C-alpha positions in Angstrom: 0.0 0.0 0.0 2.8 2.4 0.8 4.5 1.7 -2.5 1.2 2.4 -4.4 0.7 5.6 -2.5 4.2 6.8 -3.1 3.8 6.0 -6.8 0.7 8.0 -7.0 2.2 10.9 -5.2 5.2 10.8 -7.5 3.0 10.8 -10.6 0.9 13.7 -9.2 4.1 15.7 -8.5 5.3 15.1 -12.0 2.0 16.1 -13.5 1.9 19.2 -11.3 5.4 20.2 -12.3 4.7 19.6 -16.0 1.5 21.6 -15.7 3.3 24.4 -14.0 6.0 24.4 -16.6 3.4 24.6 -19.4 1.5 27.4 -17.6 4.6 29.5 -17.2 5.5 28.9 -20.9 2.0 29.9 -22.0 2.2 33.0 -19.8 5.6 33.9 -21.2 4.5 33.4 -24.7 1.3 35.4 -24.1 3.3 38.3 -22.5 6.1 38.3 -25.0 5.4 40.6 -28.0 5.2 39.2 -31.5 8.3 39.2 -33.6 9.0 42.5 -35.2 6.6 44.4 -32.8 9.4 45.9 -30.8 11.2 47.2 -33.9 7.9 48.7 -35.2 7.3 50.3 -31.8 10.8 51.8 -31.7 10.5 53.0 -35.2 7.1 54.5 -34.7 8.1 56.2 -31.5 11.3 57.6 -32.9 9.7 60.0 -35.4 7.3 61.2 -32.7 10.2 62.1 -30.4 12.0 63.8 -33.3 9.2 65.8 -34.6 8.0 67.0 -31.2 10.9 69.5 -30.7 10.3 70.8 -34.2 6.7 71.5 -33.4 7.6 73.2 -30.2 10.2 75.3 -31.9 7.6 76.4 -34.6 5.1 77.2 -31.9 7.6 79.2 -29.9 9.0 81.3 -32.8 6.4 84.0 -33.6 5.6 85.0 -37.1 7.4 88.2 -38.3 5.2 91.3 -37.9 4.2 92.9 -41.1 5.9 96.2 -41.8 3.8 99.4 -41.8 2.5 100.5 -45.2 0.6 103.6 -45.9 -3.0 103.0 -47.1 -3.3 103.2 -50.9 0.4 102.9 -51.5 2.2 100.4 -53.8 5.8 99.5 -53.5 8.4 101.5 -51.7 8.2 105.3 -51.1 10.4 107.3 -53.5 13.5 108.7 -52.0 14.3 112.4 -51.9 17.4 113.8 -53.6 18.8 114.7 -50.2 18.2 111.2 -48.6 18.6 110.4 -45.7 18.2 113.9 -44.5 14.5 114.6 -43.5 14.4 118.1 -44.8 10.7 118.1 -45.7 9.7 116.9 -42.2 11.9 119.5 -40.6 10.5 122.2 -42.8 6.9 121.2 -41.8 7.9 121.1 -38.1 9.5 124.5 -38.2 6.6 126.0 -40.1 4.1 124.6 -37.6 6.0 126.2 -34.8 6.1 129.5 -36.7 2.4 129.3 -37.4 1.7 128.8 -33.7 3.9 131.7 -32.7 2.3 134.0 -35.3 -1.2 133.1 -34.1 -0.3 133.8 -30.4 1.3 137.2 -31.2 -1.8 138.5 -33.0 -1.4 141.4 -35.5 2.3 141.8 -34.7 2.9 138.1 -35.6 1.4 138.3 -39.1 4.8 138.0 -40.9 5.7 135.0 -38.8 2.3 133.4 -39.4 2.7 133.8 -43.2 6.2 132.4 -43.1 5.2 129.4 -41.0 2.2 128.6 -43.4 4.5 128.9 -46.4 7.1 126.6 -44.8 4.4 124.0 -44.0 3.0 124.2 -47.6 6.4 123.8 -49.2 7.3 120.9 -47.0 4.0 119.2 -47.7 4.1 119.8 -51.4 7.6 118.3 -51.6 6.7 114.8 -50.6 3.1 114.8 -51.9 4.1 115.8 -55.5 6.9 113.2 -55.4 4.6 110.4 -54.2 1.9 111.4 -56.7 4.0 111.6 -59.8 5.8 108.3 -59.0 2.6 106.4 -58.6 3.3 105.5 -54.9 0.2 107.2 -53.4 -2.5 109.5 -54.8 -2.8 113.1 -53.6 -5.0 114.3 -56.4 -7.6 116.2 -54.3 -5.1 118.0 -52.2 -2.8 119.0 -55.1 -5.9 120.3 -57.0 -7.3 122.1 -53.9 -4.1 124.1 -53.2 -4.1 126.2 -56.4 -7.9 126.6 -56.1 -7.4 128.0 -52.6 -4.7 130.4 -53.8 -6.9 131.6 -56.6 -9.8 132.1 -54.2 -7.7 134.1 -51.8 -6.2 136.3 -54.6 -9.6 136.9 -56.1 -11.1 137.8 -52.7 -8.2 140.2 -51.9 -8.5 141.8 -55.3 -12.3 142.4 -55.0 -11.8 143.7 -51.5 -9.1 146.2 -52.6 -11.4 147.4 -55.4 -14.1 148.3 -52.8 -16.6 145.6 -53.8 -19.3 144.7 -51.3 -18.5 141.9 -48.9 -20.9 139.4 -50.4 -19.2 139.9 -53.7 -15.7 139.0 -52.7 -17.0 136.0 -50.9 -19.4 134.5 -53.4 -17.8 135.4 -56.7 -14.6 133.4 -56.2 -16.8 130.4 -55.3 -18.3 130.4 -58.8 -14.9 129.8 -60.3 -13.6 127.3 -57.7 -15.5 124.2 -58.8 -14.7 124.4 -62.5 -11.0 125.3 -61.7 -10.8 122.3 -59.3 -12.2 120.0 -62.0 -9.8 121.2 -64.6 -6.8 120.6 -62.4 -8.1 117.3 -60.9 -8.5 115.4 -64.2 -5.0 115.7 -65.6 -3.5 115.0 -62.1 -5.6 111.9 -61.8 -4.6 110.7 -65.3 -0.9 111.3 -64.5 -1.2 109.3 -61.3 -2.9 106.4 -63.1 -0.2 106.2 -65.7 2.5 106.2 -63.0 0.7 103.6 -61.0 0.4 101.2 -63.9 4.1 101.7 -64.7 5.0 101.0 -61.1 2.9 97.9 -60.9 4.4 96.6 -64.2 8.0 97.1 -62.9 7.2 95.3 -59.7 5.7 92.4 -61.6 8.9 92.0 -63.6 11.1 91.6 -60.5 
């Protein structure tokens, strides 16, 4: 009886050990990744780790801010003959100061007032005519209004010196202002259109 029991115990131990071995082998095979999966995972993770810093760099670097451009302008502003000295801007600044001083002085500051207004007008006409004739930006209305204003002032002063009634030297110049403005406006606009087309054509060829 003892021999039989020992034989049974030995067989049960062998069966248990073999079952345990097969169980551990099955668990190892189930846990082990299939062939080639490790290489695929490493290759798939490598580009992700490489592209991540690039994306971060692109997010960190801001886009360059667009440079300021005057509304209605095309291309670069034409340079003055005395570039880089800002003589036109300085003339406008000095003229504005002279105009303010002339206004504050009253009647005694009339010469300073006239000189300041003349300086502002010359400095303004300098860059407006250059920008207009080069096709950079249109100043048609202002360039046409300046001679009309000078004509209106000269006509009013002439009528006043002749002793005409007040209503005459105010209303009569207005009758000629509109047709004179239109006669000056049309050729100035045509000149700007030609210069703008030429400027756009030169920029397209670059």
